[in-house]
ROTOR-228787 format. One record per residue: residue number from 0; z, x negated, y of N, C-alpha, C, O in turn. Coordinates in steps of 0.02 Angstrom, whole numbers. Last residue first. Layout:
<nodes>
+-------+--------+--------+--------+--------+--------+--------+--------+--------+--------+--------+--------+--------+
! lumke !   n_pz !   n_px !   n_py !  ca_pz !  ca_px !  ca_py !   c_pz !   c_px !   c_py !   o_pz !   o_px !   o_py !
+-------+--------+--------+--------+--------+--------+--------+--------+--------+--------+--------+--------+--------+
!   NUM !      Z !      X !      Y !      Z !      X !      Y !      Z !      X !      Y !      Z !      X !      Y !
...
+-------+--------+--------+--------+--------+--------+--------+--------+--------+--------+--------+--------+--------+
</nodes>
This chain:
<nodes>
+-------+--------+--------+--------+--------+--------+--------+--------+--------+--------+--------+--------+--------+
! lumke !   n_pz !   n_px !   n_py !  ca_pz !  ca_px !  ca_py !   c_pz !   c_px !   c_py !   o_pz !   o_px !   o_py !
+-------+--------+--------+--------+--------+--------+--------+--------+--------+--------+--------+--------+--------+
!   110 !   5823 !  -6274 !   5888 !   5817 !  -6339 !   5923 !   5855 !  -6393 !   5886 !   5856 !  -6450 !   5908 !
!   109 !   5724 !  -6155 !   5797 !   5788 !  -6186 !   5814 !   5777 !  -6255 !   5845 !   5728 !  -6289 !   5830 !
!   108 !   5610 !  -6042 !   5863 !   5616 !  -6105 !   5828 !   5683 !  -6137 !   5847 !   5697 !  -6145 !   5906 !
!   107 !   5632 !  -5866 !   5840 !   5627 !  -5925 !   5882 !   5635 !  -5987 !   5839 !   5663 !  -5984 !   5784 !
!   106 !   5581 !  -5699 !   5835 !   5595 !  -5760 !   5797 !   5585 !  -5819 !   5844 !   5538 !  -5822 !   5883 !
!   105 !   5655 !  -5559 !   5909 !   5608 !  -5614 !   5916 !   5629 !  -5670 !   5870 !   5688 !  -5687 !   5866 !
!   104 !   5664 !  -5389 !   5936 !   5685 !  -5442 !   5890 !   5634 !  -5497 !   5895 !   5574 !  -5485 !   5885 !
!   103 !   5719 !  -5272 !   6055 !   5668 !  -5322 !   6037 !   5700 !  -5373 !   5990 !   5755 !  -5397 !   6002 !
!   102 !   5820 !  -5186 !   6096 !   5756 !  -5157 !   6077 !   5704 !  -5206 !   6054 !   5649 !  -5186 !   6035 !
!   101 !   5902 !  -5312 !   6179 !   5900 !  -5239 !   6169 !   5829 !  -5213 !   6155 !   5785 !  -5219 !   6198 !
!   100 !   5881 !  -5455 !   6078 !   5874 !  -5427 !   6145 !   5870 !  -5351 !   6136 !   5838 !  -5328 !   6089 !
!    99 !   5932 !  -5580 !   5982 !   5935 !  -5507 !   5985 !   5935 !  -5485 !   6057 !   5984 !  -5496 !   6093 !
!    98 !   5844 !  -5704 !   5906 !   5877 !  -5687 !   5968 !   5875 !  -5611 !   5973 !   5821 !  -5581 !   5968 !
!    97 !   5853 !  -5792 !   5754 !   5839 !  -5729 !   5788 !   5878 !  -5724 !   5853 !   5938 !  -5739 !   5855 !
!    96 !   5887 !  -5889 !   5667 !   5820 !  -5894 !   5696 !   5803 !  -5833 !   5738 !   5744 !  -5823 !   5755 !
!    95 !   6009 !  -5859 !   5615 !   6005 !  -5919 !   5656 !   5936 !  -5930 !   5686 !   5927 !  -5976 !   5726 !
!    94 !   5994 !  -5752 !   5529 !   6014 !  -5739 !   5599 !   6007 !  -5800 !   5643 !   6001 !  -5793 !   5704 !
!    93 !   5865 !  -5714 !   5415 !   5914 !  -5763 !   5440 !   5930 !  -5750 !   5513 !   5885 !  -5740 !   5554 !
!    92 !   5864 !  -5552 !   5342 !   5830 !  -5601 !   5384 !   5883 !  -5650 !   5410 !   5939 !  -5629 !   5426 !
!    91 !   5846 !  -5465 !   5185 !   5885 !  -5492 !   5240 !   5842 !  -5540 !   5281 !   5792 !  -5565 !   5257 !
!    90 !   5764 !  -5431 !   5083 !   5796 !  -5376 !   5119 !   5843 !  -5399 !   5175 !   5875 !  -5358 !   5207 !
!    89 !   5720 !  -5541 !   5015 !   5672 !  -5508 !   5059 !   5703 !  -5452 !   5101 !   5672 !  -5428 !   5148 !
!    88 !   5822 !  -5575 !   4927 !   5817 !  -5611 !   4991 !   5769 !  -5578 !   5040 !   5777 !  -5585 !   5101 !
!    87 !   5908 !  -5439 !   4853 !   5848 !  -5481 !   4856 !   5842 !  -5513 !   4925 !   5856 !  -5480 !   4976 !
!    86 !   6084 !  -5452 !   4830 !   6029 !  -5422 !   4867 !   5968 !  -5468 !   4862 !   5975 !  -5529 !   4866 !
!    85 !   6248 !  -5414 !   4785 !   6186 !  -5450 !   4768 !   6129 !  -5413 !   4801 !   6125 !  -5352 !   4800 !
!    84 !   6399 !  -5423 !   4879 !   6344 !  -5384 !   4851 !   6285 !  -5430 !   4838 !   6272 !  -5478 !   4874 !
!    83 !   6577 !  -5426 !   4889 !   6513 !  -5463 !   4885 !   6460 !  -5418 !   4854 !   6474 !  -5381 !   4807 !
!    82 !   6645 !  -5273 !   4945 !   6652 !  -5345 !   4931 !   6585 !  -5379 !   4934 !   6543 !  -5364 !   4976 !
!    81 !   6604 !  -5144 !   4983 !   6668 !  -5171 !   5006 !   6674 !  -5246 !   4997 !   6706 !  -5279 !   5037 !
!    80 !   6498 !  -5012 !   5001 !   6498 !  -5085 !   4995 !   6561 !  -5115 !   5026 !   6570 !  -5111 !   5087 !
!    79 !   6483 !  -4880 !   5027 !   6512 !  -4897 !   4962 !   6519 !  -4972 !   4952 !   6542 !  -4994 !   4900 !
!    78 !   6502 !  -4898 !   5200 !   6484 !  -4854 !   5144 !   6520 !  -4873 !   5081 !   6581 !  -4882 !   5081 !
!    77 !   6554 !  -5063 !   5232 !   6517 !  -5004 !   5255 !   6497 !  -4963 !   5194 !   6478 !  -4991 !   5142 !
!    76 !   6657 !  -5195 !   5296 !   6639 !  -5148 !   5242 !   6602 !  -5088 !   5271 !   6617 !  -5065 !   5325 !
!    75 !   6587 !  -5325 !   5392 !   6629 !  -5265 !   5392 !   6608 !  -5221 !   5334 !   6549 !  -5211 !   5322 !
!    74 !   6510 !  -5430 !   5351 !   6563 !  -5443 !   5400 !   6612 !  -5385 !   5402 !   6672 !  -5396 !   5412 !
!    73 !   6475 !  -5442 !   5176 !   6468 !  -5408 !   5240 !   6525 !  -5426 !   5286 !   6581 !  -5438 !   5264 !
!    72 !   6418 !  -5572 !   5085 !   6480 !  -5538 !   5102 !   6471 !  -5508 !   5172 !   6461 !  -5544 !   5221 !
!    71 !   6294 !  -5591 !   4957 !   6315 !  -5591 !   5027 !   6380 !  -5553 !   5034 !   6396 !  -5507 !   4995 !
!    70 !   6197 !  -5678 !   4851 !   6261 !  -5643 !   4852 !   6285 !  -5648 !   4924 !   6297 !  -5704 !   4949 !
!    69 !   6023 !  -5657 !   4819 !   6077 !  -5685 !   4858 !   6140 !  -5645 !   4847 !   6137 !  -5584 !   4834 !
!    68 !   5927 !  -5678 !   4668 !   5959 !  -5637 !   4720 !   6012 !  -5677 !   4757 !   6041 !  -5725 !   4730 !
!    67 !   5881 !  -5743 !   4559 !   5832 !  -5728 !   4611 !   5862 !  -5686 !   4667 !   5825 !  -5661 !   4710 !
!    66 !   6014 !  -5823 !   4513 !   5946 !  -5819 !   4487 !   5897 !  -5806 !   4544 !   5873 !  -5853 !   4575 !
!    65 !   6116 !  -5809 !   4644 !   6114 !  -5793 !   4573 !   6043 !  -5780 !   4552 !   6013 !  -5730 !   4573 !
!    64 !   6212 !  -5886 !   4764 !   6143 !  -5873 !   4743 !   6144 !  -5864 !   4668 !   6169 !  -5907 !   4632 !
!    63 !   6336 !  -5849 !   4892 !   6313 !  -5875 !   4828 !   6240 !  -5857 !   4816 !   6210 !  -5818 !   4854 !
!    62 !   6362 !  -5803 !   5016 !   6418 !  -5836 !   4982 !   6398 !  -5863 !   4913 !   6438 !  -5895 !   4880 !
!    61 !   6296 !  -5775 !   5172 !   6277 !  -5792 !   5104 !   6336 !  -5830 !   5072 !   6357 !  -5882 !   5098 !
!    60 !   6365 !  -5648 !   5272 !   6361 !  -5720 !   5258 !   6342 !  -5730 !   5185 !   6369 !  -5696 !   5141 !
!    59 !   6299 !  -5518 !   5380 !   6334 !  -5543 !   5321 !   6326 !  -5619 !   5317 !   6288 !  -5649 !   5354 !
!    58 !   6275 !  -5366 !   5473 !   6275 !  -5439 !   5468 !   6318 !  -5461 !   5409 !   6367 !  -5428 !   5392 !
!    57 !   6163 !  -5228 !   5477 !   6229 !  -5255 !   5461 !   6224 !  -5331 !   5450 !   6175 !  -5355 !   5423 !
!    56 !   6036 !  -5177 !   5494 !   6065 !  -5215 !   5549 !   6134 !  -5244 !   5535 !   6161 !  -5280 !   5576 !
!    55 !   6065 !  -5053 !   5376 !   6017 !  -5080 !   5424 !   6053 !  -5113 !   5482 !   6096 !  -5083 !   5515 !
!    54 !   6153 !  -4986 !   5296 !   6154 !  -5060 !   5293 !   6109 !  -5092 !   5346 !   6114 !  -5152 !   5358 !
!    53 !   6126 !  -4853 !   5308 !   6184 !  -4878 !   5345 !   6192 !  -4954 !   5340 !   6233 !  -4983 !   5375 !
!    52 !   6020 !  -4826 !   5223 !   6005 !  -4840 !   5293 !   6065 !  -4868 !   5331 !   6056 !  -4902 !   5382 !
!    51 !   6026 !  -4908 !   5064 !   6040 !  -4853 !   5109 !   6036 !  -4874 !   5182 !   6047 !  -4932 !   5200 !
!    50 !   5874 !  -4979 !   5115 !   5910 !  -4918 !   5099 !   5968 !  -4937 !   5055 !   5960 !  -4980 !   5011 !
!    49 !   5789 !  -5068 !   5245 !   5832 !  -5065 !   5186 !   5861 !  -4995 !   5177 !   5872 !  -4958 !   5225 !
!    48 !   5716 !  -5088 !   5357 !   5687 !  -5042 !   5308 !   5730 !  -5035 !   5246 !   5711 !  -5001 !   5199 !
!    47 !   5773 !  -5183 !   5440 !   5773 !  -5114 !   5463 !   5743 !  -5064 !   5413 !   5744 !  -5004 !   5425 !
!    46 !   5875 !  -5303 !   5348 !   5815 !  -5281 !   5383 !   5816 !  -5206 !   5396 !   5856 !  -5169 !   5367 !
!    45 !   6034 !  -5375 !   5378 !   5992 !  -5331 !   5337 !   5934 !  -5305 !   5379 !   5943 !  -5287 !   5437 !
!    44 !   6055 !  -5544 !   5422 !   6059 !  -5474 !   5444 !   6012 !  -5434 !   5400 !   5957 !  -5456 !   5386 !
!    43 !   6153 !  -5693 !   5392 !   6095 !  -5650 !   5383 !   6109 !  -5581 !   5410 !   6167 !  -5561 !   5421 !
!    42 !   6199 !  -5863 !   5391 !   6212 !  -5796 !   5419 !   6147 !  -5756 !   5414 !   6094 !  -5780 !   5431 !
!    41 !   6241 !  -5973 !   5259 !   6191 !  -5946 !   5305 !   6212 !  -5876 !   5328 !   6238 !  -5836 !   5289 !
!    40 !   6330 !  -6003 !   5159 !   6353 !  -6011 !   5228 !   6304 !  -5985 !   5279 !   6322 !  -5976 !   5337 !
!    39 !   6211 !  -6063 !   5048 !   6278 !  -6036 !   5055 !   6303 !  -6053 !   5125 !   6299 !  -6110 !   5147 !
!    38 !   6047 !  -6046 !   5122 !   6098 !  -6082 !   5085 !   6165 !  -6046 !   5092 !   6173 !  -6002 !   5135 !
!    37 !   5875 !  -6006 !   5118 !   5943 !  -5987 !   5136 !   5993 !  -6023 !   5092 !   5983 !  -6030 !   5031 !
!    36 !   5751 !  -6041 !   5068 !   5770 !  -6065 !   5135 !   5840 !  -6047 !   5156 !   5864 !  -6071 !   5208 !
!    35 !   5736 !  -5977 !   4948 !   5741 !  -6050 !   4948 !   5766 !  -6077 !   5015 !   5799 !  -6129 !   5017 !
!    34 !   5725 !  -5845 !   4993 !   5780 !  -5864 !   4949 !   5791 !  -5939 !   4952 !   5847 !  -5962 !   4958 !
!    33 !   5603 !  -5853 !   5063 !   5664 !  -5835 !   5099 !   5725 !  -5858 !   5059 !   5772 !  -5887 !   5087 !
!    32 !   5519 !  -5877 !   4955 !   5524 !  -5926 !   5009 !   5588 !  -5915 !   5049 !   5622 !  -5963 !   5067 !
!    31 !   5537 !  -5760 !   4883 !   5555 !  -5824 !   4853 !   5563 !  -5878 !   4906 !   5607 !  -5920 !   4901 !
!    30 !   5485 !  -5668 !   4978 !   5555 !  -5663 !   4956 !   5579 !  -5728 !   4925 !   5635 !  -5750 !   4938 !
!    29 !   5352 !  -5708 !   4981 !   5393 !  -5715 !   5042 !   5467 !  -5711 !   5025 !   5507 !  -5747 !   5054 !
!    28 !   5317 !  -5673 !   4850 !   5312 !  -5743 !   4872 !   5356 !  -5754 !   4933 !   5393 !  -5803 !   4937 !
!    27 !   5335 !  -5534 !   4857 !   5375 !  -5574 !   4810 !   5374 !  -5647 !   4830 !   5426 !  -5681 !   4826 !
!    26 !   5239 !  -5500 !   4951 !   5310 !  -5488 !   4967 !   5355 !  -5528 !   4920 !   5407 !  -5553 !   4942 !
!    25 !   5126 !  -5530 !   4876 !   5140 !  -5568 !   4937 !   5213 !  -5560 !   4957 !   5245 !  -5609 !   4978 !
!    24 !   5134 !  -5431 !   4777 !   5138 !  -5502 !   4759 !   5155 !  -5546 !   4819 !   5195 !  -5592 !   4814 !
!    23 !   5117 !  -5318 !   4858 !   5178 !  -5327 !   4819 !   5187 !  -5400 !   4800 !   5242 !  -5427 !   4805 !
!    22 !   4987 !  -5341 !   4905 !   5043 !  -5336 !   4953 !   5109 !  -5348 !   4917 !   5152 !  -5384 !   4942 !
!    21 !   4917 !  -5335 !   4784 !   4917 !  -5397 !   4823 !   4975 !  -5398 !   4873 !   5007 !  -5449 !   4882 !
!    20 !   4939 !  -5201 !   4747 !   4962 !  -5255 !   4704 !   4967 !  -5321 !   4743 !   5016 !  -5358 !   4736 !
!    19 !   4873 !  -5137 !   4855 !   4945 !  -5126 !   4844 !   4974 !  -5181 !   4800 !   5029 !  -5206 !   4815 !
!    18 !   4742 !  -5179 !   4833 !   4776 !  -5198 !   4895 !   4851 !  -5191 !   4886 !   4889 !  -5235 !   4907 !
!    17 !   4719 !  -5113 !   4712 !   4718 !  -5186 !   4714 !   4753 !  -5212 !   4777 !   4789 !  -5261 !   4773 !
!    16 !   4726 !  -4980 !   4756 !   4774 !  -5005 !   4706 !   4776 !  -5081 !   4705 !   4830 !  -5110 !   4698 !
!    15 !   4618 !  -4978 !   4851 !   4687 !  -4965 !   4870 !   4739 !  -4990 !   4820 !   4790 !  -5019 !   4839 !
!    14 !   4482 !  -4993 !   4840 !   4523 !  -5052 !   4828 !   4598 !  -5041 !   4840 !   4636 !  -5088 !   4840 !
!    13 !   4417 !  -4881 !   4877 !   4407 !  -4902 !   4808 !   4450 !  -4962 !   4790 !   4456 !  -4980 !   4731 !
!    12 !   4449 !  -4873 !   5015 !   4480 !  -4827 !   4967 !   4473 !  -4851 !   4894 !   4519 !  -4841 !   4854 !
!    11 !   4415 !  -4939 !   5130 !   4433 !  -4980 !   5071 !   4465 !  -4937 !   5016 !   4503 !  -4962 !   4976 !
!    10 !   4392 !  -4851 !   5231 !   4340 !  -4899 !   5217 !   4353 !  -4941 !   5154 !   4308 !  -4973 !   5127 !
!     9 !   4478 !  -4754 !   5281 !   4450 !  -4746 !   5214 !   4397 !  -4797 !   5195 !   4361 !  -4786 !   5146 !
!     8 !   4547 !  -4770 !   5396 !   4482 !  -4736 !   5401 !   4446 !  -4730 !   5335 !   4390 !  -4705 !   5331 !
!     7 !   4655 !  -4846 !   5356 !   4666 !  -4777 !   5380 !   4602 !  -4737 !   5381 !   4602 !  -4677 !   5368 !
!     6 !   4585 !  -4966 !   5330 !   4617 !  -4929 !   5275 !   4629 !  -4857 !   5295 !   4614 !  -4811 !   5257 !
!     5 !   4544 !  -5000 !   5460 !   4494 !  -4991 !   5407 !   4524 !  -4950 !   5349 !   4491 !  -4905 !   5323 !
!     4 !   4668 !  -5015 !   5521 !   4624 !  -4961 !   5543 !   4571 !  -4946 !   5490 !   4554 !  -4888 !   5477 !
!     3 !   4709 !  -5128 !   5450 !   4747 !  -5066 !   5446 !   4706 !  -5006 !   5468 !   4708 !  -4953 !   5437 !
!     2 !   4617 !  -5224 !   5488 !   4616 !  -5202 !   5418 !   4655 !  -5137 !   5411 !   4637 !  -5095 !   5370 !
!     1 !   4545 !  -5181 !   5649 !   4594 !  -5214 !   5606 !   4589 !  -5187 !   5535 !   4561 !  -5133 !   5523 !
!     0 !   4395 !  -5217 !   5735 !   4436 !  -5168 !   5702 !   4483 !  -5204 !   5653 !   4464 !  -5252 !   5620 !
+-------+--------+--------+--------+--------+--------+--------+--------+--------+--------+--------+--------+--------+
</nodes>
């Protein structure tokens, strides 16, 4: 049985707040790793859970790094976003490691 099934079935109810804190901390670590791995000029795509939803899948180029956020420039203006925008690194994924197949996203190792 998976941990997700265990949670759905109430097996860890007494630990839900602790689990939530750990997940949040893990996301922060992953975001810092993502931030460190992206450089000015890197191509990125907004993840599918970002809000506003019209940013989902939009492509951009990293044009700067400010403290803990990336500064990206969208390939095409969308919604209220026209110029450079600051975004947490966890909300984008590097495009140079992704093959886009209809309906499938795969991470691949660069050659």
